[in-house]
mmJSON file of the N, C-alpha and C atoms, coordinates in Angstrom:
{"data_MODEL":{"atom_site":{
"group_PDB":["ATOM","ATOM","ATOM","ATOM","ATOM","ATOM","ATOM","ATOM","ATOM","ATOM","ATOM","ATOM","ATOM","ATOM","ATOM","ATOM","ATOM","ATOM","ATOM","ATOM","ATOM","ATOM","ATOM","ATOM","ATOM","ATOM","ATOM","ATOM","ATOM","ATOM","ATOM","ATOM","ATOM","ATOM","ATOM","ATOM","ATOM","ATOM","ATOM","ATOM","ATOM","ATOM","ATOM","ATOM","ATOM","ATOM","ATOM","ATOM","ATOM","ATOM","ATOM","ATOM","ATOM","ATOM","ATOM","ATOM","ATOM","ATOM","ATOM","ATOM","ATOM","ATOM","ATOM","ATOM","ATOM","ATOM","ATOM","ATOM","ATOM","ATOM","ATOM","ATOM","ATOM","ATOM","ATOM","ATOM","ATOM","ATOM","ATOM","ATOM","ATOM","ATOM","ATOM","ATOM","ATOM","ATOM","ATOM","ATOM","ATOM","ATOM","ATOM","ATOM","ATOM","ATOM","ATOM","ATOM","ATOM","ATOM","ATOM","ATOM","ATOM","ATOM","ATOM","ATOM","ATOM","ATOM","ATOM","ATOM","ATOM","ATOM","ATOM","ATOM","ATOM","ATOM","ATOM","ATOM","ATOM","ATOM","ATOM","ATOM","ATOM","ATOM","ATOM","ATOM","ATOM","ATOM","ATOM","ATOM","ATOM","ATOM","ATOM","ATOM","ATOM","ATOM","ATOM","ATOM","ATOM","ATOM","ATOM","ATOM","ATOM","ATOM","ATOM","ATOM","ATOM","ATOM","ATOM","ATOM","ATOM","ATOM","ATOM","ATOM","ATOM","ATOM","ATOM","ATOM","ATOM","ATOM","ATOM","ATOM","ATOM","ATOM","ATOM","ATOM","ATOM","ATOM","ATOM","ATOM","ATOM","ATOM","ATOM","ATOM","ATOM","ATOM","ATOM","ATOM","ATOM","ATOM","ATOM","ATOM","ATOM","ATOM","ATOM","ATOM","ATOM","ATOM","ATOM","ATOM","ATOM","ATOM","ATOM","ATOM","ATOM","ATOM","ATOM","ATOM","ATOM","ATOM","ATOM","ATOM","ATOM","ATOM","ATOM","ATOM","ATOM","ATOM","ATOM","ATOM","ATOM","ATOM","ATOM","ATOM","ATOM","ATOM","ATOM","ATOM","ATOM","ATOM","ATOM","ATOM","ATOM","ATOM","ATOM","ATOM","ATOM"],
"id":[1,2,3,4,5,6,7,8,9,10,11,12,13,14,15,16,17,18,19,20,21,22,23,24,25,26,27,28,29,30,31,32,33,34,35,36,37,38,39,40,41,42,43,44,45,46,47,48,49,50,51,52,53,54,55,56,57,58,59,60,61,62,63,64,65,66,67,68,69,70,71,72,73,74,75,76,77,78,79,80,81,82,83,84,85,86,87,88,89,90,91,92,93,94,95,96,97,98,99,100,101,102,103,104,105,106,107,108,109,110,111,112,113,114,115,116,117,118,119,120,121,122,123,124,125,126,127,128,129,130,131,132,133,134,135,136,137,138,139,140,141,142,143,144,145,146,147,148,149,150,151,152,153,154,155,156,157,158,159,160,161,162,163,164,165,166,167,168,169,170,171,172,173,174,175,176,177,178,179,180,181,182,183,184,185,186,187,188,189,190,191,192,193,194,195,196,197,198,199,200,201,202,203,204,205,206,207,208,209,210,211,212,213,214,215,216,217,218,219,220,221,222,223,224,225],
"type_symbol":["N","C","C","N","C","C","N","C","C","N","C","C","N","C","C","N","C","C","N","C","C","N","C","C","N","C","C","N","C","C","N","C","C","N","C","C","N","C","C","N","C","C","N","C","C","N","C","C","N","C","C","N","C","C","N","C","C","N","C","C","N","C","C","N","C","C","N","C","C","N","C","C","N","C","C","N","C","C","N","C","C","N","C","C","N","C","C","N","C","C","N","C","C","N","C","C","N","C","C","N","C","C","N","C","C","N","C","C","N","C","C","N","C","C","N","C","C","N","C","C","N","C","C","N","C","C","N","C","C","N","C","C","N","C","C","N","C","C","N","C","C","N","C","C","N","C","C","N","C","C","N","C","C","N","C","C","N","C","C","N","C","C","N","C","C","N","C","C","N","C","C","N","C","C","N","C","C","N","C","C","N","C","C","N","C","C","N","C","C","N","C","C","N","C","C","N","C","C","N","C","C","N","C","C","N","C","C","N","C","C","N","C","C","N","C","C","N","C","C","N","C","C","N","C","C"],
"label_atom_id":["N","CA","C","N","CA","C","N","CA","C","N","CA","C","N","CA","C","N","CA","C","N","CA","C","N","CA","C","N","CA","C","N","CA","C","N","CA","C","N","CA","C","N","CA","C","N","CA","C","N","CA","C","N","CA","C","N","CA","C","N","CA","C","N","CA","C","N","CA","C","N","CA","C","N","CA","C","N","CA","C","N","CA","C","N","CA","C","N","CA","C","N","CA","C","N","CA","C","N","CA","C","N","CA","C","N","CA","C","N","CA","C","N","CA","C","N","CA","C","N","CA","C","N","CA","C","N","CA","C","N","CA","C","N","CA","C","N","CA","C","N","CA","C","N","CA","C","N","CA","C","N","CA","C","N","CA","C","N","CA","C","N","CA","C","N","CA","C","N","CA","C","N","CA","C","N","CA","C","N","CA","C","N","CA","C","N","CA","C","N","CA","C","N","CA","C","N","CA","C","N","CA","C","N","CA","C","N","CA","C","N","CA","C","N","CA","C","N","CA","C","N","CA","C","N","CA","C","N","CA","C","N","CA","C","N","CA","C","N","CA","C","N","CA","C","N","CA","C","N","CA","C","N","CA","C","N","CA","C","N","CA","C"],
"label_alt_id":[null,null,null,null,null,null,null,null,null,null,null,null,null,null,null,null,null,null,null,null,null,null,null,null,null,null,null,null,null,null,null,null,null,null,null,null,null,null,null,null,null,null,null,null,null,null,null,null,null,null,null,null,null,null,null,null,null,null,null,null,null,null,null,null,null,null,null,null,null,null,null,null,null,null,null,null,null,null,null,null,null,null,null,null,null,null,null,null,null,null,null,null,null,null,null,null,null,null,null,null,null,null,null,null,null,null,null,null,null,null,null,null,null,null,null,null,null,null,null,null,null,null,null,null,null,null,null,null,null,null,null,null,null,null,null,null,null,null,null,null,null,null,null,null,null,null,null,null,null,null,null,null,null,null,null,null,null,null,null,null,null,null,null,null,null,null,null,null,null,null,null,null,null,null,null,null,null,null,null,null,null,null,null,null,null,null,null,null,null,null,null,null,null,null,null,null,null,null,null,null,null,null,null,null,null,null,null,null,null,null,null,null,null,null,null,null,null,null,null,null,null,null,null,null,null],
"label_comp_id":["MET","MET","MET","THR","THR","THR","GLU","GLU","GLU","ALA","ALA","ALA","ARG","ARG","ARG","SER","SER","SER","ARG","ARG","ARG","ARG","ARG","ARG","VAL","VAL","VAL","THR","THR","THR","ILE","ILE","ILE","VAL","VAL","VAL","PRO","PRO","PRO","ASN","ASN","ASN","GLY","GLY","GLY","PRO","PRO","PRO","VAL","VAL","VAL","LEU","LEU","LEU","VAL","VAL","VAL","GLU","GLU","GLU","GLY","GLY","GLY","PRO","PRO","PRO","VAL","VAL","VAL","GLU","GLU","GLU","LEU","LEU","LEU","VAL","VAL","VAL","THR","THR","THR","ASP","ASP","ASP","ASP","ASP","ASP","GLY","GLY","GLY","VAL","VAL","VAL","THR","THR","THR","HIS","HIS","HIS","THR","THR","THR","SER","SER","SER","ASP","ASP","ASP","ARG","ARG","ARG","PHE","PHE","PHE","VAL","VAL","VAL","VAL","VAL","VAL","ALA","ALA","ALA","VAL","VAL","VAL","CYS","CYS","CYS","ALA","ALA","ALA","CYS","CYS","CYS","ARG","ARG","ARG","ARG","ARG","ARG","SER","SER","SER","LYS","LYS","LYS","ARG","ARG","ARG","TYR","TYR","TYR","PRO","PRO","PRO","PHE","PHE","PHE","CYS","CYS","CYS","ASP","ASP","ASP","THR","THR","THR","SER","SER","SER","HIS","HIS","HIS","ARG","ARG","ARG","ARG","ARG","ARG","ARG","ARG","ARG","VAL","VAL","VAL","ARG","ARG","ARG","SER","SER","SER","ASP","ASP","ASP","ASP","ASP","ASP","SER","SER","SER","PRO","PRO","PRO","GLU","GLU","GLU","SER","SER","SER","GLN","GLN","GLN","ASP","ASP","ASP","ASP","ASP","ASP","SER","SER","SER","ARG","ARG","ARG"],
"label_asym_id":["A","A","A","A","A","A","A","A","A","A","A","A","A","A","A","A","A","A","A","A","A","A","A","A","A","A","A","A","A","A","A","A","A","A","A","A","A","A","A","A","A","A","A","A","A","A","A","A","A","A","A","A","A","A","A","A","A","A","A","A","A","A","A","A","A","A","A","A","A","A","A","A","A","A","A","A","A","A","A","A","A","A","A","A","A","A","A","A","A","A","A","A","A","A","A","A","A","A","A","A","A","A","A","A","A","A","A","A","A","A","A","A","A","A","A","A","A","A","A","A","A","A","A","A","A","A","A","A","A","A","A","A","A","A","A","A","A","A","A","A","A","A","A","A","A","A","A","A","A","A","A","A","A","A","A","A","A","A","A","A","A","A","A","A","A","A","A","A","A","A","A","A","A","A","A","A","A","A","A","A","A","A","A","A","A","A","A","A","A","A","A","A","A","A","A","A","A","A","A","A","A","A","A","A","A","A","A","A","A","A","A","A","A","A","A","A","A","A","A","A","A","A","A","A","A"],
"label_entity_id":["1","1","1","1","1","1","1","1","1","1","1","1","1","1","1","1","1","1","1","1","1","1","1","1","1","1","1","1","1","1","1","1","1","1","1","1","1","1","1","1","1","1","1","1","1","1","1","1","1","1","1","1","1","1","1","1","1","1","1","1","1","1","1","1","1","1","1","1","1","1","1","1","1","1","1","1","1","1","1","1","1","1","1","1","1","1","1","1","1","1","1","1","1","1","1","1","1","1","1","1","1","1","1","1","1","1","1","1","1","1","1","1","1","1","1","1","1","1","1","1","1","1","1","1","1","1","1","1","1","1","1","1","1","1","1","1","1","1","1","1","1","1","1","1","1","1","1","1","1","1","1","1","1","1","1","1","1","1","1","1","1","1","1","1","1","1","1","1","1","1","1","1","1","1","1","1","1","1","1","1","1","1","1","1","1","1","1","1","1","1","1","1","1","1","1","1","1","1","1","1","1","1","1","1","1","1","1","1","1","1","1","1","1","1","1","1","1","1","1","1","1","1","1","1","1"],
"label_seq_id":[1,1,1,2,2,2,3,3,3,4,4,4,5,5,5,6,6,6,7,7,7,8,8,8,9,9,9,10,10,10,11,11,11,12,12,12,13,13,13,14,14,14,15,15,15,16,16,16,17,17,17,18,18,18,19,19,19,20,20,20,21,21,21,22,22,22,23,23,23,24,24,24,25,25,25,26,26,26,27,27,27,28,28,28,29,29,29,30,30,30,31,31,31,32,32,32,33,33,33,34,34,34,35,35,35,36,36,36,37,37,37,38,38,38,39,39,39,40,40,40,41,41,41,42,42,42,43,43,43,44,44,44,45,45,45,46,46,46,47,47,47,48,48,48,49,49,49,50,50,50,51,51,51,52,52,52,53,53,53,54,54,54,55,55,55,56,56,56,57,57,57,58,58,58,59,59,59,60,60,60,61,61,61,62,62,62,63,63,63,64,64,64,65,65,65,66,66,66,67,67,67,68,68,68,69,69,69,70,70,70,71,71,71,72,72,72,73,73,73,74,74,74,75,75,75],
"pdbx_PDB_ins_code":[null,null,null,null,null,null,null,null,null,null,null,null,null,null,null,null,null,null,null,null,null,null,null,null,null,null,null,null,null,null,null,null,null,null,null,null,null,null,null,null,null,null,null,null,null,null,null,null,null,null,null,null,null,null,null,null,null,null,null,null,null,null,null,null,null,null,null,null,null,null,null,null,null,null,null,null,null,null,null,null,null,null,null,null,null,null,null,null,null,null,null,null,null,null,null,null,null,null,null,null,null,null,null,null,null,null,null,null,null,null,null,null,null,null,null,null,null,null,null,null,null,null,null,null,null,null,null,null,null,null,null,null,null,null,null,null,null,null,null,null,null,null,null,null,null,null,null,null,null,null,null,null,null,null,null,null,null,null,null,null,null,null,null,null,null,null,null,null,null,null,null,null,null,null,null,null,null,null,null,null,null,null,null,null,null,null,null,null,null,null,null,null,null,null,null,null,null,null,null,null,null,null,null,null,null,null,null,null,null,null,null,null,null,null,null,null,null,null,null,null,null,null,null,null,null],
"Cartn_x":[-9.298,-7.613,-7.443,-7.28,-6.543,-5.42,-5.016,-2.832,-2.872,-1.884,-1.548,-0.68,0.502,1.419,1.122,2.077,1.57,2.198,0.906,1.584,1.512,2.977,3.05,2.648,2.376,1.637,2.726,2.263,3.344,2.229,1.802,1.247,2.605,2.151,2.98,2.31,2.631,2.739,1.813,1.054,0.178,0.236,0.037,0.025,-0.918,-0.753,-1.865,-1.199,-1.908,-1.097,-0.412,0.376,0.658,0.698,-0.248,-0.254,0.654,0.955,1.586,0.764,0.42,-0.15,-0.376,-1.066,-2.707,-3.609,-4.418,-4.845,-7.036,-7.501,-8.96,-9.353,-10.213,-10.07,-12.09,-12.66,-14.634,-14.611,-15.099,-15.783,-16.905,-17.089,-17.532,-19.176,-19.417,-21.252,-20.796,-19.836,-19.554,-19.522,-19.041,-18.365,-16.536,-16.78,-14.951,-14.58,-13.014,-12.462,-10.876,-10.304,-9.226,-8.406,-6.76,-6.037,-4.615,-3.998,-3.164,-1.613,-1.512,-0.44,0.472,1.576,2.695,2.187,2.402,1.847,0.565,0.149,-1.56,-1.174,-1.265,-2.07,-3.297,-3.424,-4.93,-4.619,-6.62,-6.624,-7.021,-6.06,-6.01,-6.866,-7.08,-7.806,-9.428,-9.687,-10.889,-11.378,-9.994,-10.385,-10.214,-9.926,-9.779,-10.483,-10.473,-11.275,-11.577,-10.368,-10.483,-10.144,-11.303,-11.635,-12.085,-11.078,-10.458,-9.095,-8.505,-6.994,-6.703,-5.368,-4.626,-4.465,-4.671,-5.117,-4.14,-3.239,-2.529,-3.627,-4.466,-5.11,-5.222,-4.232,-3.868,-2.769,-2.09,-1.369,-2.067,-1.26,-1.944,-1.012,-1.375,-0.592,-0.968,0.433,-0.241,1.14,0.443,1.911,2.077,3.632,4.316,4.208,3.81,3.862,5.284,5.738,7.084,6.814,6.066,5.526,5.3,5.667,5.65,4.205,3.305,2.367,1.448,1.597,1.124,1.471,2.997,3.04,3.02,2.2,1.267,2.522,2.991,3.786,3.406,2.101,1.357,1.119,1.485,1.281,1.584],
"Cartn_y":[23.694,24.428,26.032,25.517,26.616,27.885,26.957,27.418,28.104,29.662,31.116,31.174,29.944,30.101,29.989,31.1,30.776,29.416,28.652,27.954,28.218,27.584,27.527,27.259,27.648,27.197,26.875,25.95,26.116,25.576,26.432,26.176,25.18,24.087,23.837,23.527,24.041,24.551,22.966,23.086,21.644,20.894,21.3,19.928,20.758,20.026,20.271,21.028,22.016,23.279,22.065,22.121,21.856,23.26,22.316,22.903,22.573,23.284,22.469,21.754,21.356,20.546,20.478,20.48,20.014,20.961,20.582,21.242,21.11,22.021,21.801,22.41,21.748,22.566,22.19,23.357,23.42,23.637,22.662,22.954,23.361,23.767,24.573,24.054,22.973,22.177,22.238,22.645,23.156,21.904,20.77,19.849,19.919,19.436,19.89,19.024,18.783,17.78,17.863,17.302,17.741,16.035,16.778,15.74,16.582,15.265,15.331,15.41,15.021,14.991,16.227,16.132,17.476,18.108,17.52,18.451,17.363,18.352,17.928,18.318,17.836,17.967,18.076,19.56,19.752,20.309,19.385,19.243,21.021,20.846,21.926,22.196,20.431,20.524,20.628,19.721,19.182,17.271,17.168,15.506,14.38,15.529,13.652,13.052,11.9,11.024,11.329,11.82,11.948,13.756,14.005,15.348,16.159,16.871,17.913,17.506,16.228,16.086,15.096,15.733,15.626,13.886,12.976,11.617,11.495,12.581,12.48,12.669,12.622,12.831,13.519,14.771,16.288,15.133,13.673,14.387,13.083,12.68,12.308,11.327,10.484,9.931,10.321,10.448,11.33,10.348,9.651,8.809,10.13,9.992,10.9,9.837,10.368,9.833,8.66,9.238,8.08,6.648,6.818,5.186,4.47,2.863,1.445,1.224,1.7,1.281,2.374,3.29,4.495,4.115,3.321,2.809,1.551,1.618,0.573,0.267,-0.885,-1.952,-3.044,-2.893,-4.302,-3.401,-2.449,-2.493,-2.798],
"Cartn_z":[16.604,15.785,16.749,17.215,17.903,18.196,17.394,17.178,16.581,17.25,16.007,15.394,15.205,14.339,13.021,12.07,10.813,10.478,9.585,8.117,7.08,6.33,5.007,3.942,3.013,2.018,0.71,0.155,-1.214,-3.074,-3.398,-4.551,-5.419,-6.434,-7.214,-8.642,-9.484,-10.749,-11.306,-11.955,-12.352,-11.705,-9.87,-9.416,-7.891,-6.473,-5.614,-4.403,-4.157,-2.33,-1.444,-1.387,0.134,1.036,1.963,3.519,4.821,5.585,6.458,7.652,7.706,8.698,10.225,11.129,10.926,10.277,9.813,8.771,9.267,8.757,9.392,7.82,6.581,5.653,5.241,5.233,4.836,3.139,3.178,1.505,1.223,-0.266,-0.338,0.211,0.134,0.651,2.226,2.74,4.302,5.073,3.943,4.958,5.794,6.756,7.066,6.95,6.784,6.714,7.285,8.033,9.026,8.703,8.711,8.42,9.626,10.146,11.386,10.727,9.225,8.781,8.737,8.814,8.772,7.704,5.925,5.125,4.191,4.016,3.264,2.07,1.396,-0.255,-1.107,-1.065,-1.479,-2.468,-2.814,-5.029,-5.374,-6.624,-6.595,-8.514,-8.336,-9.713,-10.04,-8.57,-8.298,-9.115,-9.867,-10.038,-9.418,-7.981,-7.172,-6.171,-6.16,-5.96,-4.064,-3.871,-2.559,-2.174,-2.825,-2.734,-1.287,-0.86,-1.259,-0.812,-0.672,-0.367,-2.141,-2.515,-3.456,-3.724,-5.018,-5.144,-6.272,-6.794,-7.557,-9.175,-9.174,-10.437,-11.198,-11.202,-12.498,-12.468,-12.341,-13.495,-14.883,-15.771,-17.041,-17.902,-18.103,-18.417,-19.945,-20.877,-22.391,-22.986,-24.162,-24.771,-26.103,-26.152,-27.09,-28.552,-30.102,-30.447,-31.424,-30.504,-30.788,-29.877,-29.14,-27.92,-29.011,-28.248,-29.412,-29.133,-28.335,-28.624,-30.021,-29.538,-30.661,-32.445,-32.428,-33.559,-34.621,-35.751,-36.141,-36.989,-36.885,-38.722,-38.687,-38.745,-39.357,-41.241,-41.339,-42.83,-44.067],
"occupancy":[1.0,1.0,1.0,1.0,1.0,1.0,1.0,1.0,1.0,1.0,1.0,1.0,1.0,1.0,1.0,1.0,1.0,1.0,1.0,1.0,1.0,1.0,1.0,1.0,1.0,1.0,1.0,1.0,1.0,1.0,1.0,1.0,1.0,1.0,1.0,1.0,1.0,1.0,1.0,1.0,1.0,1.0,1.0,1.0,1.0,1.0,1.0,1.0,1.0,1.0,1.0,1.0,1.0,1.0,1.0,1.0,1.0,1.0,1.0,1.0,1.0,1.0,1.0,1.0,1.0,1.0,1.0,1.0,1.0,1.0,1.0,1.0,1.0,1.0,1.0,1.0,1.0,1.0,1.0,1.0,1.0,1.0,1.0,1.0,1.0,1.0,1.0,1.0,1.0,1.0,1.0,1.0,1.0,1.0,1.0,1.0,1.0,1.0,1.0,1.0,1.0,1.0,1.0,1.0,1.0,1.0,1.0,1.0,1.0,1.0,1.0,1.0,1.0,1.0,1.0,1.0,1.0,1.0,1.0,1.0,1.0,1.0,1.0,1.0,1.0,1.0,1.0,1.0,1.0,1.0,1.0,1.0,1.0,1.0,1.0,1.0,1.0,1.0,1.0,1.0,1.0,1.0,1.0,1.0,1.0,1.0,1.0,1.0,1.0,1.0,1.0,1.0,1.0,1.0,1.0,1.0,1.0,1.0,1.0,1.0,1.0,1.0,1.0,1.0,1.0,1.0,1.0,1.0,1.0,1.0,1.0,1.0,1.0,1.0,1.0,1.0,1.0,1.0,1.0,1.0,1.0,1.0,1.0,1.0,1.0,1.0,1.0,1.0,1.0,1.0,1.0,1.0,1.0,1.0,1.0,1.0,1.0,1.0,1.0,1.0,1.0,1.0,1.0,1.0,1.0,1.0,1.0,1.0,1.0,1.0,1.0,1.0,1.0,1.0,1.0,1.0,1.0,1.0,1.0,1.0,1.0,1.0,1.0,1.0,1.0],
"B_iso_or_equiv":[0.0,0.0,0.0,0.0,0.0,0.0,0.0,0.0,0.0,0.0,0.0,0.0,0.0,0.0,0.0,0.0,0.0,0.0,0.0,0.0,0.0,0.0,0.0,0.0,0.0,0.0,0.0,0.0,0.0,0.0,0.0,0.0,0.0,0.0,0.0,0.0,0.0,0.0,0.0,0.0,0.0,0.0,0.0,0.0,0.0,0.0,0.0,0.0,0.0,0.0,0.0,0.0,0.0,0.0,0.0,0.0,0.0,0.0,0.0,0.0,0.0,0.0,0.0,0.0,0.0,0.0,0.0,0.0,0.0,0.0,0.0,0.0,0.0,0.0,0.0,0.0,0.0,0.0,0.0,0.0,0.0,0.0,0.0,0.0,0.0,0.0,0.0,0.0,0.0,0.0,0.0,0.0,0.0,0.0,0.0,0.0,0.0,0.0,0.0,0.0,0.0,0.0,0.0,0.0,0.0,0.0,0.0,0.0,0.0,0.0,0.0,0.0,0.0,0.0,0.0,0.0,0.0,0.0,0.0,0.0,0.0,0.0,0.0,0.0,0.0,0.0,0.0,0.0,0.0,0.0,0.0,0.0,0.0,0.0,0.0,0.0,0.0,0.0,0.0,0.0,0.0,0.0,0.0,0.0,0.0,0.0,0.0,0.0,0.0,0.0,0.0,0.0,0.0,0.0,0.0,0.0,0.0,0.0,0.0,0.0,0.0,0.0,0.0,0.0,0.0,0.0,0.0,0.0,0.0,0.0,0.0,0.0,0.0,0.0,0.0,0.0,0.0,0.0,0.0,0.0,0.0,0.0,0.0,0.0,0.0,0.0,0.0,0.0,0.0,0.0,0.0,0.0,0.0,0.0,0.0,0.0,0.0,0.0,0.0,0.0,0.0,0.0,0.0,0.0,0.0,0.0,0.0,0.0,0.0,0.0,0.0,0.0,0.0,0.0,0.0,0.0,0.0,0.0,0.0,0.0,0.0,0.0,0.0,0.0,0.0],
"pdbx_formal_charge":[null,null,null,null,null,null,null,null,null,null,null,null,null,null,null,null,null,null,null,null,null,null,null,null,null,null,null,null,null,null,null,null,null,null,null,null,null,null,null,null,null,null,null,null,null,null,null,null,null,null,null,null,null,null,null,null,null,null,null,null,null,null,null,null,null,null,null,null,null,null,null,null,null,null,null,null,null,null,null,null,null,null,null,null,null,null,null,null,null,null,null,null,null,null,null,null,null,null,null,null,null,null,null,null,null,null,null,null,null,null,null,null,null,null,null,null,null,null,null,null,null,null,null,null,null,null,null,null,null,null,null,null,null,null,null,null,null,null,null,null,null,null,null,null,null,null,null,null,null,null,null,null,null,null,null,null,null,null,null,null,null,null,null,null,null,null,null,null,null,null,null,null,null,null,null,null,null,null,null,null,null,null,null,null,null,null,null,null,null,null,null,null,null,null,null,null,null,null,null,null,null,null,null,null,null,null,null,null,null,null,null,null,null,null,null,null,null,null,null,null,null,null,null,null,null],
"auth_seq_id":[1,1,1,2,2,2,3,3,3,4,4,4,5,5,5,6,6,6,7,7,7,8,8,8,9,9,9,10,10,10,11,11,11,12,12,12,13,13,13,14,14,14,15,15,15,16,16,16,17,17,17,18,18,18,19,19,19,20,20,20,21,21,21,22,22,22,23,23,23,24,24,24,25,25,25,26,26,26,27,27,27,28,28,28,29,29,29,30,30,30,31,31,31,32,32,32,33,33,33,34,34,34,35,35,35,36,36,36,37,37,37,38,38,38,39,39,39,40,40,40,41,41,41,42,42,42,43,43,43,44,44,44,45,45,45,46,46,46,47,47,47,48,48,48,49,49,49,50,50,50,51,51,51,52,52,52,53,53,53,54,54,54,55,55,55,56,56,56,57,57,57,58,58,58,59,59,59,60,60,60,61,61,61,62,62,62,63,63,63,64,64,64,65,65,65,66,66,66,67,67,67,68,68,68,69,69,69,70,70,70,71,71,71,72,72,72,73,73,73,74,74,74,75,75,75],
"auth_comp_id":["MET","MET","MET","THR","THR","THR","GLU","GLU","GLU","ALA","ALA","ALA","ARG","ARG","ARG","SER","SER","SER","ARG","ARG","ARG","ARG","ARG","ARG","VAL","VAL","VAL","THR","THR","THR","ILE","ILE","ILE","VAL","VAL","VAL","PRO","PRO","PRO","ASN","ASN","ASN","GLY","GLY","GLY","PRO","PRO","PRO","VAL","VAL","VAL","LEU","LEU","LEU","VAL","VAL","VAL","GLU","GLU","GLU","GLY","GLY","GLY","PRO","PRO","PRO","VAL","VAL","VAL","GLU","GLU","GLU","LEU","LEU","LEU","VAL","VAL","VAL","THR","THR","THR","ASP","ASP","ASP","ASP","ASP","ASP","GLY","GLY","GLY","VAL","VAL","VAL","THR","THR","THR","HIS","HIS","HIS","THR","THR","THR","SER","SER","SER","ASP","ASP","ASP","ARG","ARG","ARG","PHE","PHE","PHE","VAL","VAL","VAL","VAL","VAL","VAL","ALA","ALA","ALA","VAL","VAL","VAL","CYS","CYS","CYS","ALA","ALA","ALA","CYS","CYS","CYS","ARG","ARG","ARG","ARG","ARG","ARG","SER","SER","SER","LYS","LYS","LYS","ARG","ARG","ARG","TYR","TYR","TYR","PRO","PRO","PRO","PHE","PHE","PHE","CYS","CYS","CYS","ASP","ASP","ASP","THR","THR","THR","SER","SER","SER","HIS","HIS","HIS","ARG","ARG","ARG","ARG","ARG","ARG","ARG","ARG","ARG","VAL","VAL","VAL","ARG","ARG","ARG","SER","SER","SER","ASP","ASP","ASP","ASP","ASP","ASP","SER","SER","SER","PRO","PRO","PRO","GLU","GLU","GLU","SER","SER","SER","GLN","GLN","GLN","ASP","ASP","ASP","ASP","ASP","ASP","SER","SER","SER","ARG","ARG","ARG"],
"auth_asym_id":["A","A","A","A","A","A","A","A","A","A","A","A","A","A","A","A","A","A","A","A","A","A","A","A","A","A","A","A","A","A","A","A","A","A","A","A","A","A","A","A","A","A","A","A","A","A","A","A","A","A","A","A","A","A","A","A","A","A","A","A","A","A","A","A","A","A","A","A","A","A","A","A","A","A","A","A","A","A","A","A","A","A","A","A","A","A","A","A","A","A","A","A","A","A","A","A","A","A","A","A","A","A","A","A","A","A","A","A","A","A","A","A","A","A","A","A","A","A","A","A","A","A","A","A","A","A","A","A","A","A","A","A","A","A","A","A","A","A","A","A","A","A","A","A","A","A","A","A","A","A","A","A","A","A","A","A","A","A","A","A","A","A","A","A","A","A","A","A","A","A","A","A","A","A","A","A","A","A","A","A","A","A","A","A","A","A","A","A","A","A","A","A","A","A","A","A","A","A","A","A","A","A","A","A","A","A","A","A","A","A","A","A","A","A","A","A","A","A","A","A","A","A","A","A","A"],
"auth_atom_id":["N","CA","C","N","CA","C","N","CA","C","N","CA","C","N","CA","C","N","CA","C","N","CA","C","N","CA","C","N","CA","C","N","CA","C","N","CA","C","N","CA","C","N","CA","C","N","CA","C","N","CA","C","N","CA","C","N","CA","C","N","CA","C","N","CA","C","N","CA","C","N","CA","C","N","CA","C","N","CA","C","N","CA","C","N","CA","C","N","CA","C","N","CA","C","N","CA","C","N","CA","C","N","CA","C","N","CA","C","N","CA","C","N","CA","C","N","CA","C","N","CA","C","N","CA","C","N","CA","C","N","CA","C","N","CA","C","N","CA","C","N","CA","C","N","CA","C","N","CA","C","N","CA","C","N","CA","C","N","CA","C","N","CA","C","N","CA","C","N","CA","C","N","CA","C","N","CA","C","N","CA","C","N","CA","C","N","CA","C","N","CA","C","N","CA","C","N","CA","C","N","CA","C","N","CA","C","N","CA","C","N","CA","C","N","CA","C","N","CA","C","N","CA","C","N","CA","C","N","CA","C","N","CA","C","N","CA","C","N","CA","C","N","CA","C","N","CA","C","N","CA","C","N","CA","C","N","CA","C","N","CA","C"],
"pdbx_PDB_model_num":[1,1,1,1,1,1,1,1,1,1,1,1,1,1,1,1,1,1,1,1,1,1,1,1,1,1,1,1,1,1,1,1,1,1,1,1,1,1,1,1,1,1,1,1,1,1,1,1,1,1,1,1,1,1,1,1,1,1,1,1,1,1,1,1,1,1,1,1,1,1,1,1,1,1,1,1,1,1,1,1,1,1,1,1,1,1,1,1,1,1,1,1,1,1,1,1,1,1,1,1,1,1,1,1,1,1,1,1,1,1,1,1,1,1,1,1,1,1,1,1,1,1,1,1,1,1,1,1,1,1,1,1,1,1,1,1,1,1,1,1,1,1,1,1,1,1,1,1,1,1,1,1,1,1,1,1,1,1,1,1,1,1,1,1,1,1,1,1,1,1,1,1,1,1,1,1,1,1,1,1,1,1,1,1,1,1,1,1,1,1,1,1,1,1,1,1,1,1,1,1,1,1,1,1,1,1,1,1,1,1,1,1,1,1,1,1,1,1,1,1,1,1,1,1,1]
}}}
């Protein structure tokens, strides 16, 4: 990748880092990952099974105390 134009990088709170593509990512173990997509979501939480790319693992299902599953009416 020798293209010299600047790339936009957007940091999403509690989410991935969005990078205008195409991109070439080098992880800490020296492995190079490439993507030709026009926007690439880079994992910032390290929970992704597709790391270094985001697979939305940062989204957790959180039950509120009001949810039907959390109420026990069998008393």
